[in-house]
N, C-alpha and C positions, 0 to 999 in steps of 0.2 A: 665416672666415665663409662663403667660397664652398663649402668642404667640407661645412659644416653644411647649407647650402642644397641642395646636391646630394643629401645624405643624406635630407633631408625630402622632396624631389621623388621620389627613388627609392622611399621607403617608401610614399608616396601612390600611385605607379604600381603597386606590388606589391599594395597593398590593393584597388585598383580591379580588377586582374586576377583576384584570388582571388574577389571578390564577383560577378564576371561569368562564372565558369566555368559552362557548361551543366549544369543539374541534371537529376535523374530526373523522371518523370511527376509525382511528389508535389509538386514545387516549383510546378507550375502551379495548385495549389489553395491558396487562402488562407482559413483558417477562424478564427472568433473564439474557438472553444472551447479550453480548456486541454488537453484530450485528445480525439482523434477517430480514427475508423477507418472505412474502406469496404472491404467484402469482397464477393466473388461468392458467392452463396448455395449453389450446387450443389457447387462445389469447395472453397470456403473460402479461396480465394486472396485475399491482401491486395492491394488496388489502390491504396490510399492510407492513410497513417497519420501521426499526430502524437502523440507521447508516449502511445502506445496501451497500454502495459503498466504505467503508473503507477497505483497504488492510490488511488482517490478515493471520496468519498461519492457515492451514486448516486440518492438520493431514490426517487421512485415507479416508476422503471423496474424496481425490485425486483419489482414485481407481475407481470412477465413470468414469473418463476419460480413465483410463487404460482398464477398461472393454469394453467400447464402441469401442475403437480402436481395441481391440482383436476381437470383434464380426465383425466389419467392414472389417477386414483383409480377411475374407472369408475362414479362415483356421480352423474353430472350430472343425472339425472332424479329423484334423491331430494330430499326436502325437509329443509331445515336449520332448526332452531329457534334463533332469534337470541338471544344472551345479553345481559344488561345490560352486561357488559364491552365487548362489540362495539359497542354503541350509544354508548358513552362515548369511543370512539377520537377523538383530536384530528385537526384538519385537515379535508381534503376528505371529504365524506360523501354518501351517497344517502339518508340519514335513515331507516335501518331502525328498527323499534320493538321493544322488549324482548318476547320471547315470540312474535313473529310467525314464521310458517313460510313459507319461500321456497325455491324450487328452487335447487340448487347452480348450475345453468346460468345462472340469472338473476343470481346473485351474481357469477359470473365476468364477465358482461356489465357489471355495475355497476362491477366492479373495473377492467376494461380501458378502458371508454368514459369513465366519470366519475371514475376513480381513487379510488373510495370506500375510505377507511381502515376504515370499519365493515364493509364487505364482506370486506376482507382478514382482519380478526380473526375474523369469522364462519366464513370458509373454513378458516382455520388451526385453529380449535377443532374443527371438524367432521372435517376430513381428518387432522389430526395429533394430535387429542385435547386439545391445548393449544397456545398460541403457541410455547412452548419446544420442545414435541414436533415442531411443524411446522418450526421453524427447523432442527432436526436433519435432517429430511427434505430441506430445501432445500440444506443443506451436503453431504449424501450425494449428491444429484443433481448438484451442482456438481462434485464430485470425479469422478463417473462420466463426465461429458461433457467434462472437461478444463479446467474453470475454476480455474486454479491460483493466481490472484491475487485470489481472492474469499472473503469470509466473510459469511454472513447471520446476523443476530440477531433479525430480525422479518419479518413478511410484507408490510409496507407501505413501508418505507424511511424512516420518520420518524427524526429524530436523537435517539432515546432510548437508543442504545447506541453506544459508541465503536467496537466491533469489528463494524461493518457497512460493508462497502466492496466495490468491484470495480474492474475496469479497463475501458476502452473495448473492448479486444480480447475480454475475457471476456464482456462483454455481447453482443458480436457472435456469439460462439460459442453463447451461450444462445438468442439470437433465431434463429440458423440451426437449432438443434435443435428449437425450438418450432414453427417454420414447416413442419416436416415433418409436423406433426399437422394434419389437415384441419379439425378443429373449432377449434383455436387460430387457424389461418389465417383462417377465416371470421369469428370474433369480432374478431380484430385489425383486419380491414378493414371492419367494420360501421360505418356512419355514424350510424344511429339504431336504438335497440332499445326495445321496449315490454315492460314487466314488470308483472304483476298487483300491485295495491295493496290488500290485503285489508281494511284499515280505512277506505278511502275509496271514493267512487263513480267515481273516475277511475284509469286506469292510470298507472304511472310511465313517463315518456318520457325516455330518456337519449340525448343527442347526444354523439358522440365529441369529446373535447378535442383530438384530433390534427388540427390545422388543415391539415397538409400533405395530407390526403386530398382537400381541396377546392382547396388552393393550388397543388398540383403534380400534373399529370395522370397521371403514371406511378406515384404513390404507391399502395401496396396495403395498408398497415397500419402499426402501430407503437404506441408508448407514450410518454407525456410524463411529466415529473417536475420537482418543485421543492421545495426546502427552503432556509432561510436559509443553512445551512452548505454544502449541496451546490450551490446555485444551480440554474440551468436544466440539466436532463439530458433527452436525447431519443434514442430508438431508433426507426428507421423502416425500411420496406422499399419497394422500387420495382421495377417490371418494364417493360422496353421490348424488344419483339421476343422473342428467346430468351434474353435476359440478365436475371437476377434478382439484385438488389443489396441489401445491408444496410448502413445507415449508423448510426453511434453518435457522439454528442457528450456530453462531460461538462464542466460549467461553461462552457456556451456562451451568451453573452448574445444572440447573433444566430443561434440554432440553426436556425430555419426556412431561412434563406438559406445557412447552412453546409451543410445537407443537400442543398439544391438544387444548390449549387455542386459538391459531391462527386459527386452523381449525374450531372450533366451532363458532368463530367470523365471519369467512368467509362464512360458510354455512348459518348462521342465517342472516347475514347482506346483502348478495347478492343473486340475482337470475339470471338465464341465460335467457336473453331476445332475442327472435328471431326477429331481426329487418328487415331482408330481407329473404323471403322464396325462396327455390329452385324452379325453373320452369319459366314459362312465366311472363314477367313484362309488365305493361301497360304504355308505353310512346308514346303518340300520337303526335309526333313531325313531322313525315313525312310519306307520303303514302308508300314510299319505305320500311320503317321499320314496318309498321302497322301489328300487330299480329304475328310478327316473331322474337321478341327479348326475350331473356331468360338468366338466370344465372344458372350455374351448381351446385352451392352449396349455402346453407343457410348461413347467417351471424348471429351468436349467440354471444352475448356479456354479460359479467357479469356486473350487475348494482344494485345499491340500489333502494329501492322503490321510493325515491325522484328523482332519476336520470331517471326513466322510461319515464317521460314526456319530457326529455331533448334530446331525440334521434331525428335525422332528416336524410333524405336520399337525396343525389343529384346524378342525372344521367348525366354523361358527354358523349355525343355521338360525333363521328367523323362527318365530313361534310356529308350531305345527299347523300347516294349512294356510298360513299367512301369505297372501298374494298369489295362491295357486288357483283360486276360483276366479279365473279371468278368461277372456276370449283370446288372449295372446298365446301363441304357440309355445313360447319359452319365457320363463320368468326368473329373475335373479332372486334366489331365496337365501343367500348367505355368502360366505367367502372362505377360501382355504388359505391359511397363513403358514408360510414356511419359516421355521426357526433354525438358526445356526448358533449353537452354544447358548441357547436361551434367549436370543434376540431375533426379532422379526426382520427378515431380509427381503421377502417377496410376498405378495398377496395376489390372488386371482378370484374373480367371482365364481360362485357355484350356481348353476342353472338347473331349472326344473323343466322337464319336457311334458307339456300338457297334452292330454289325449282329447283332442277336439273332434267331435263327430260332425261331419259335414252334412248339411241339410240336403236331402234328396230333391232333385228337380224333376220336371216332366220327362227329360231325356232318360234319367236314371230309372224312372217308373216304367217307361216303355222298354228299356233294356232288360229289366227284370222279367217282364212278361214274355219277351222274345226268348230269353234264355230258358225260361220254364217250358215254353212250347216245344223247343227243340231238344229238351231233355237234359241240358247242362246242369241245371239245379238238382235234378234227381240222380244223375249218374256221374256227375263230375267231368 
């Protein structure tokens, strides 16, 4: 009996020990969502994740892809004739009318702010020729930007196809890509938009459904979503100081607070470390390169205070003189690689500044003679 009692006590002690082992930064965040991820926008570094690569239904955050494809079509100032099919789209709507003509840009505002399923179909038909044709473009773009756990079957996210899904991480990749576009960034963060209403005496006024824009001071944009099968889905962005973050939750009953919690953890737990500064770099490996090497952009990377001392930089140069005997003013002669705890996290090209002597023309010859005559050459 004593042996059994000792065994039970030992088992309990082991269990308590295991459950109290210090965890990584991720463990300090508790979210209600089935899947969640927080990434830093400029580098793409994952700061927090929970089941981030599981394929799930995504509802109306689908419309982020619809919006960026509409913007990239280059037709934002053109007018779209709304079809009967578009006006019959189920769910959320901005109440477009059959046959009305509306600017593509206004359709995108209606899509992102009010989550209009009618605007999604109208955009798909105009940009892709049909809903199916647009879905093809959506999947093409998804593959192009590295969304490997994603398949789109419609432009709005309604549960009318089984093969319509993504992951929290893939949606973060999509938002990161979209936020590089100034027009998308502006629309995503717009709180209120007015659009003409051709059959009425008043304009349409659309208020953004993204409550985090007013609920959280650092929020800069995003997209909401909900269907009975997907439950609540949300993608948002936030900026504080020089740090830009993207948060995604799928099936998150308390998503507003989930996002705030992830953002607060990210802003408190990480700082942006400038590992390489823009400009000249000092690599004294060869007389040919001396004083003429530089990088065009700084490398700034999010890191915890403990990680700051784990950065290192390695410069990899081509063979001495290789590629510098050229007429080009600047030449790429290698790369600078930033390591964090022994792993490469960022790279940037190293440039060589050529000293190219400009051939003197007739004007330069006459100028020299003139300067000599008036004594500038002799006396400065």
